[in-house]
N, C-alpha and C positions, 0 to 999 in steps of 0.2 A: 670898356675896350681895352680886349686882350691887347696887345704886343705882340706880332708873331715878328721870326724871323725864315726866310725859305731859305735853302737849301738843293742846287740844279745840279744835276753829272746828266754830262754830253758824253756818249756811248759810240758818236759817229757810226751807231745803227742804221741811215739813211731817216730816220723821226724826225721831225722839225721840231729841232730840243726847247729852240724860244718859245717859240709858241704853249708849247707843255708848260713854261716855266710862265708867262702871263697866265695862261690859265689857272696856274696854280694861283697866280695873287689873286685874281677875280672871282675864283672858288674860294680864301677866307676872306675879300669882301662881303662877300652873298651869308657869309656863318657867322659875321661886326667882328674880326680881328682886324685889327691894321697893321700893315706889311709896312715894319721898323729898317731890314736891309735881310740884304744877301746875297748866300753868297755861291760859285761855281766851280768845278773841279771838271774837265777836260778827262776819261778815262780809257785805252782800251778794255778794261773788265769790271765789276760793280770789286769791290773788297767784300769777303763773304766775310771779314766780322763785321767791321761797320759802313760797306754800303762802300763812303768815300775811304778814300787814306786815310793813314795814324794821325798825319806832318794837318791833311784836313780840319779833323779832329778839332786838332786843337787851334787850330785857327776859329774855323766854328766857335771854340767851345767864347774867343776872348770876344771874342766879334760883337755875339748873343750878348758877352754880360755890357758892353758898348755902347749896343743901341737900346739897351735896358728892358730888351725882350722877357715875354713871360715864358714864350712857347718856341719848336723850333719843327720846321714840317719839311721833309724830304719829300721831292717832286715826280718822285714812285714810292711804288710795295714795298713794307721792309716783313725780312723772315722775323719772325721772335726773335732768332738772336739778336742779329743786328737791330735787334727794337731797344733790348734787354742792353745789349754793352751801349747802345749807345745812347739810352737813357743814364744808366751810372758815369760814364765818362763827360760828360755835358755837363750833369747836375740842373739838366731843365727839363720838365712836359714834351716830350720829343712825339709827332705826330705824321701820319705818311699820307700821302692822297688818298688811297682806298679812304683810311676815316677818316678825314674831313671830307671826302664827299659823303659817306654813308650819317655823316652828321649834319651833311645837309639836310638831306632822304627825312632824318630824325626830326627833325623843326617844320618840312614843308609840310609831311603825313596829314591829312585831312579825313579825311575815309577811314573805318575798321578795316577796311581790306589794303591800307598805305599802311599803315601804323604797324600791323601785321607783321608782313611783309617787310617792312626794314627791319625791325625791331631781329625778326627771325636772321637778318643775312649783319643787321650788328651780333648779335651775337655768337652766328658762326664763323665772323669772320676772327672776332673777339677770343676765342677758346683758345685757339696757341697759341697764343699772344698774351698770354693775362699779367704773367707776372710784367713781361716787360712792359705793360701800360699802364700800370702800379702809379705814377705817379702822376702820368695822361688823369687818369679816374679817380684823382683826387685833387682839384681842382675844382675850387667852391662858387670860386668868382667869375670866370665867363662863363661859364656853362658847355664850355668847345666839346668833353671828353665822348670819348668812345660811353661809356656810362652816366651821361649828365645830369643836371637841375631838371634839363628840358626835356623837351621830343617826348616819345614814344619809349616805351622799357627801359621807365624809373631804375634803375636800380641802386641798390646801397655795396657800397666799393667790398664789404667783407661776405659776400657770394660766396661760396668755390665754388670749381668747376661741375662736380657735381650738381649745384641749386640749377648749375646754368643749361647745363645739360636737360639735365628736368622742361625748364623753363622751351625749352628750345624744341624739345619734342611737344609737348601745349600747342606750341607756336605753328605746330608745320600738321596738327590734327589739325587744329581752328582754321585754319587758308586752307584746307583740305573740303572742310565744308565752305568755304567764302568761296572757295574757286568750284566747289558745285555748282550754289549757284548763281556764280559769272557763267557756268553751263549752260545753263536753264537758260536765265538771261539771253547769250546770243541764239542757245536754238527755239525760242520764242519770235526773237529777229530777225531770224531767218528764214521764220516760219509767214511773215511779214511778208514774200517776196516782192522784198524792194533792199535793191540794190546797195552797197554797203561799201562806204568810202573812210581811208585812214589818213591823218592827217601823222609822217612822220615826222622826223630832224634832227640838227645837233639843237642844245638849249641855247634858247634864245632868239632865233632863229624867226622868232612871230607866229606860233603856231594857235595861243591861243589869242592873238588879232586876229589872224584867220578866223579862224572857230567867229569871235564875235560878228568878225564881218554881214561873215554866210550868216547866222543867225538875229542879224536890225538889220538884212536886205530880207530873205528869202523863208523867217522865219513861221513856224505856224502860227493863224492869228489866233489857234487856241492855247497860247501861252501867253506868259508873262516873256517877253523878254528881257529886258532888265537882270531878272531871276535866270533866270537861265543865260544870260552869261558869266565866262568862266573869269577866271583873275589874270589880266593880264602886266608886265612887267617887267621894264628893263633888269634883269638880271637873270643869273645861273640858273635852272629849275625852281621858277619863279611857284607851277604845280605843279605836282606831280599822279594826282588824281585823277585816269579814267571817264571823261564826261566823253557819252550819246548825246546827238538831236537832233529831230526829226526836220530834214532840208526840202523846200516847198518852194521851186520859184519856179512862177508864168509861166506858164507854154512848155514846162521840160520839164520831167518826171522828177518827181522826188526822192530823195537817197535820205537814209541816214549818216550823219559826219562824227565819226566818233576822233575826239584831242586823245593822243599820247604823253607818255613822258619824251620824255628830251635824252637824247646821246651825249658823250660828250668821251675823246680823246683819255685811254687811258681806258672806263667804268669801271669797277671790282668787276669780277664777274658771279661773282653768288648773288650780288643787286640785278645783271640781266638774271640768274636762275634763281628768287624772289620776285623776279615781278613779268618770268616769262606768261602766265595767267595770263597775268592785266594786258603787254604786249603781245597779245594772242588774238582778241583786233586790230592789231595790223594783220596779222598772220592769216583771218576767218575773210578779210577786204577782197574788195571786189577790185577795186581800183585802188591804190594806194599814192598819195597825192607832199613828194617830198618838200618842207619849203627849205628856203636855202636863204643864208641874211644873203645878200653877191653883192652887200656895203663892207662887209668883212673882206679883209684881203686872204684871207685863208680858206675861204671859202668852196673851195673843188677838196683843200683837205675831210673839209669838214663831212660832204658828199661821201669821200672814201669811209669814213666813220662808220657815218651811218648804212651808206651800201654792206661792211665788214657785221655791223649787227645786227642787221636784217638777215643778213644771210646765215646765221648765227639760230638766228630765230626760225630757219627755214623758211622765208616769207622772201629772198631771191625773185622767187620768178612771177610774182604778180602786174598788176600792166601798174607804170610807174609816172605821172605827168612830175615833172620840175618846176615847183613853181616856183622864180626868182623875185624874192620877197626885196623891200625897201628896194629897191633897184632906180626911185627917186633922187635918193641921195650920192650914186655913179658920175661919173661927166659920161653926157652923152658918146662920146669913143668906146665904152667897156659896152653898149649894147649897138646888139644887130641892128643892122639899120638905122642910125638914129647920127652914126660918125657923120663929124660935123654941124647940127646943129648947134644953138645956144643951149645953155643951162638952163635958160627961164623957164622954155618952151619946150623940155622935157618930160614932165608933168602932161601936158595936152601930147605929146606924139605917144606915151604907154596908155596901152598894156604894148609890147609886141606878143606872138606869140605864134608858135607850131605847133610840130603834130604833134608831139607831145614835150615840151615847155612852154613858157609862160614870165613876161618878166611886168611884174602891176608891185601896189604897193596896200599894205591892207592896211596900216592906218590910213593910209588916205584916201582907203575907196576905189583903188581906181584897179581896174583890170578882171571889179566880178563876175559882172553878166556874160566876160568871156571865158575865162572859167567855167563860170558854170557847161556856157556851149563846150568844153572844153573834153569834162567832162560828161557830157552827158556824149559826143564823138563814140568816145572810148568805150561806152556805154552799150554802145547801137547795138554794135552786134548781139547781145542780146532778148532784141527788141523787133517787134513787125508790126507793120501799120496795117491796118485790115475792116472790114468794115461790119458790123457786127447787127441781127436784126431780136432783142433780147426782149421776150415775153410779158408781159409787169406782170406774172405771176409770179416772175421770180424777177423780183424787185435788188431780190441780196446780189446778185453779177451786176447788177450796172453800177448799186452804190461799191462794189468793189472795183469797176473795172474806172469811174474818175475816181479812185483815194489810189490809185496803182499802176494807177494807164497812166496816157496823154489823152484826152479828148479833146477832137480840133473839132464838130462837128454834136451837133444830139437834133434827132429830129422826134413828136411823137403820132406814130402812125396810128391807124387801127388796129394792127395785129399788135406791137409793139413798140420798143424804143428803140431807134439806129440811130446807129452809133460809127463816126471818123474816128477811130479809135489805136492808139500806138501800146504797146503790152508786151508783158513780156513772153518768151516763144513759151516759157511753158504754159501760162495766161493761152494763149494762140492757139495753140494745142486742146490744153483742159475744154474750150470752153468751142470745140470744132462748131457741133450742131446747130451757134449760132451766126455762124461766117455767112455771107451770104456773098 
């Protein structure tokens, strides 16, 4: 396991500096690194040549040697010049926050699309920094560099800029084809008439756990639920690949639920751009469910980061439900309506819900039915209840309404099937001739 030394700079710019530094340590751990030391500096502005002051550079060099650190990681993106200068002065491989996040994404990518997206983002970030990254790319043991032995897009150090640019062009062409396939799949799902709900939120907030809970309780009988579950783990960016699953709650409308990649503070811009086609699942959704780790003291900042990222994606105007997850781990005094009760009775009083938010525990399967009702309420504007008399000659209409609406009553009469159904407004208009 590689030993890493962290360097943070407090610029007094209103950002939560300590939160960012804590996250950097968690990102390093997610990359199988051991944090052995840390240095901090408060500056009015970054040093153009070294990011930190020249005196601090010498201090970091000495401390890193004392801690026997293999790599030094800065909690910000470094310019090509800063990276090159630091590499020469510190005499150790230097990485920045963006490179570390890109490396984690490379390790976690599983689908062909995710691997292509990550490799494209890494190459795009590396190109202007190729000289400065030379030492970091040479590391063979830990495999944590931007072109390590592990992960997608493995390349030899000797590749020059021309070869990298050629590979980047190839990746963009492949991604264009994959993106076209995803658009086709999205159109097919849209054509099914089924509402689309997307899980969004900060990394490690519990999106995958919520997806699995929904599948376990309301997954289709036609699928192997265990096989369709996504990986859930207490780790930053445990899953990257967007998955879409059909949820069929009894006596409620079925809907398609998608799990998207998590967000984080200072998420590299080129990574957001690379994953834009994947994240369009959120932009095309009828409802967004923002999963929040309510047990994290910094949850408000995480909500702000998520909302800002959604705004960049053009998804800020979509109806939102805030799911305050892991509410069973906080004090009852922190949950509206539960102040004064004993901690041991907390679970019994959950969930607590309002018009657009709910406090629950996905891991304990608390609040799932209530969340379904909240989703149903949000979707209600697009549905109408009516009575239809469908002739036996149109069995396809009966099948469609059973699959895409909520049928409360079915009666087989002499001249057709009488159905009391709650269906989409579009279907209400389409089957107008059968309404009674």
